[in-house]
C-alpha angles and dihedrals in degrees: 000000000000116000090222136027117282108256109220132181119203120192113186128135092208106090091198093054089048092053091045090053091046093050094046088053090056087069097044109102099238135092111249149161117213120201108191126202127190095211147017094253092058090047093051094046089054094047093046091054107096089203090066122084115244114246128243089229140000122215105204129191115212100213108059129138122246095018122018127223090251092054091049091048092051091045090050092051093049095051115086095215093048106034098096095049116123110248124195113192105219111186146139090232118101092177113145089220091057093046093050094044094049089048091051089046092057109260113156099218139003119220122185105213111255117226091205119079093217093053090048091055089051093050093048094046090050091049096051091049098051117117094240093191090061092046092048091049096042104031108167133162094242091065096035100085111067116200136163 
């Protein structure tokens, strides 16, 4: 068990998806704090502020206005302070191109947003219990796409 709550950032422009995510997390058996962002600009402003604590994991939607999830991911991987953060792409897209591009850009895992509440809980539970050190050291495409 973690000594402190899991610090999660969620960047998703769809308010319903953010609420669905937060409701599902209430049923995952882990202490957590979620900080939601409605676009990539707000997420990156938060991450670049040295006064803000770094998260344990970022759930990042690809299709957002102002700054896309892909732009955020690339920026995170370029920044010395941020480059080792765990990033889960959390998107409605199941495009092979999006999956390939996010893998190459350095995302840790790709999650296609489940429509079913039970499936979402399963996916979130799995993600928060991943040994991220292993994932970061042994990143491979076979374990990149997470599905239920």
